[in-house]
Structure formats: structure tokens, C-alpha cells
C-alpha positions in Angstrom: 0.0 0.0 0.1 1.0 3.7 -0.2 1.2 3.7 3.4 4.0 1.3 3.2 5.8 3.7 1.0 5.5 6.7 3.2 6.4 4.6 6.3 9.9 3.7 4.5 10.2 7.4 3.8 9.1 8.6 7.2 11.4 8.3 10.2 11.2 5.0 12.1 11.0 5.8 15.8 13.2 2.8 16.6 16.2 4.1 14.6 18.2 6.7 16.3 18.8 9.0 13.2 20.0 12.5 13.6 18.5 15.2 11.6 22.1 16.3 11.2 23.6 13.1 9.7 24.7 13.9 6.1 24.1 17.7 6.4 27.7 18.8 6.6 28.9 16.6 3.6 25.8 18.1 1.7 26.4 21.7 2.4 26.9 23.8 -0.9 29.2 26.7 -0.3 29.5 29.9 -2.5 32.3 30.0 -5.0 32.9 26.4 -4.6 33.4 24.3 -7.9 32.8 20.7 -8.2 29.8 18.2 -8.5 26.6 19.1 -6.9 23.0 18.7 -7.6 20.6 21.6 -7.4 16.9 20.5 -6.6 14.2 22.7 -7.9 11.1 21.6 -5.9 7.6 22.1 -7.6 3.9 21.5 -6.8 3.9 22.4 -3.2 0.5 21.9 -1.6 1.1 24.8 0.8 3.7 27.6 1.2 4.9 26.7 4.8 7.2 24.2 6.8 10.3 22.7 5.5 11.5 20.7 2.4 14.1 18.2 2.8 16.3 16.3 0.1 18.2 13.3 0.6 20.7 11.5 -1.7 21.4 7.8 -1.5 23.3 5.4 -3.8 21.5 4.4 -6.9 21.1 0.9 -5.5 17.8 -0.8 -4.5 19.2 -2.2 -1.2 20.5 1.3 -0.1 17.8 3.6 -1.5 15.7 5.0 1.4 17.8 3.1 3.8 19.0 3.9 7.2 21.3 7.0 7.1 23.3 5.6 10.1 23.9 2.2 8.4 25.0 4.0 5.0 27.3 6.3 6.7 28.9 3.9 8.9 29.4 1.6 5.7 30.9 4.6 3.9 28.3 4.9 1.5 26.9 8.1 0.2 24.1 9.8 2.1 23.6 13.6 2.0 20.6 15.5 3.4 19.8 19.3 3.2 16.7 21.1 4.1 15.3 24.8 3.5 12.3 26.6 4.8 9.6 26.9 2.2 9.6 30.7 1.2 6.3 32.5 1.1 6.9 33.0 -2.6 9.4 32.0 -5.5 11.4 28.9 -6.2 12.2 26.4 -3.6 15.8 25.1 -4.2 18.1 23.0 -2.5 21.7 22.3 -3.3 23.4 19.1 -2.3 27.1 18.7 -2.7 27.8 15.1 -3.9 31.2 13.1 -3.6 31.6 12.7 -7.4 29.9 12.8 -10.9 27.6 9.7 -11.0 24.1 8.6 -10.7 22.4 8.7 -7.3 18.8 8.2 -6.0 16.9 11.2 -4.7 14.0 11.6 -2.3 12.5 14.9 -1.3 9.9 15.4 1.7 7.8 18.4 2.3 7.2 18.5 6.0 4.3 21.0 6.3 4.6 21.7 10.1 8.4 21.8 9.8 9.2 19.0 12.3 11.1 15.5 11.4 8.0 13.2 11.6 6.0 12.5 8.3 2.3 12.7 8.3 0.5 10.6 5.5 -2.4 12.9 5.8 -0.5 16.3 5.2 2.9 15.9 4.2 4.4 15.3 0.7 7.0 13.4 -1.1 8.8 13.4 -4.5 11.6 11.6 -6.0 14.4 12.2 -8.6 12.9 11.3 -12.2 9.5 12.0 -11.0 8.2 8.5 -11.1 4.5 7.8 -10.6 4.0 6.8 -7.1 2.1 3.7 -6.8 1.5 1.2 -3.9 5.1 0.9 -3.4 8.3 2.9 -3.1 10.0 3.6 -6.5 12.8 1.6 -7.5 16.4 3.4 -7.0 16.7 3.6 -10.8 13.2 5.2 -11.1 14.2 7.8 -8.6 17.7 8.3 -9.9 19.4 11.5 -11.1 22.8 11.9 -13.1 25.2 14.4 -11.7 28.1 15.9 -13.6 31.4 17.6 -12.9 29.8 20.8 -11.8 26.3 21.8 -10.7 23.6 19.8 -12.3 20.1 20.7 -11.9 17.0 18.6 -11.6 13.2 19.1 -10.9 11.3 17.3 -8.5 7.4 17.5 -8.4 5.7 17.1 -5.0 3.0 14.5 -4.4 0.3 14.3 -1.7 -2.3 12.1 -0.4 -5.5 12.8 -2.6 -8.1 10.5 -1.0 -8.1 7.1 0.6 -5.8 5.4 -1.9 -4.5 8.0 -4.1 -1.2 9.8 -4.0 0.0 12.2 -6.8 0.9 15.7 -7.8 -1.5 18.7 -6.9 -1.4 22.2 -8.6 1.8 24.0 -8.6 2.1 26.9 -6.0 
């Protein structure tokens, strides 16, 4: 069910993940060259809260995996978040370890906290796959990053009824 997908995206209370894990490595700095992913987020349901982007290895076993486990294993994990501005674009820059293909998940937490609410919060993925009754594959949610800043667009999806989950009108 779609609830299973969102439970995978939401923080598991049994996992002691820190919202700061992966953040320092993800920060893009002014005047810094090198590979980075600039995520343009569209289709927000409301203009409040925080939007968080998370970058994973483009491998099904790692995509949406426990950030503690990924970091301990020396695998790529990056997290960055921004407050939703009252108007204008929502852009998040993630520094990546090198050019290549990664999987991307984006969460819109409407109340600005860290817990995901199926009834109000949104999710989007690199490549903008249609969200069905399970999480997308790592390949379907993948983005390719070059030697410098690479832009990608992610359309947010929200619950729209008992079993429906998809985009809403862009704000």
C-alpha cells in the first residue's frame, strides 16, 4: 500500500537517526566548484514548513535506507533542508562526492518537524516516477550528476483520497 511507501520515507522511531546526519557533507558553499545537485521543487500543496532532500546510492538495497547504516558503511548519504519561502522557487543544493548516478528523495514536512504525516506531508523523487502502492525503485528515482552543478526538477506528491497519492496544482 501507499502507506508502506510513506512509512519507509518517514523516520522510524526505533532508529536513532539524527536530522544532522549527512548535512555537513551536503552543504553547498558559495564559490565552490565541483559536482553538486541543485533540486528545484515544484507542486507544493502549501507554502509553509520545510523541504528536505536526501541523496542515496542508486541501488535498491540502499535507497531510502537507514542513514546511520549507510554512513557507517562509507556509502553516500546527503541531507539538506530549507524553509519553504512565502513565494518564489524552492531550491536545495546538495554537494555530491563525485559525478555519477544517485537516487533522490524529497520530503515536504508541512509543520516543519521531522515526523512524516501521511495525511498532510508530501514526497517526491528524482526522475518524478509515478508513485504507486510501493516505493519507486532506486533507478526510477535516480538523477545523474556531472562534474559541476547539475539541476533537476522534482514534483511533490500528496495524499488525495483514501488510496490516491499524486501531484497537486503548483504553488
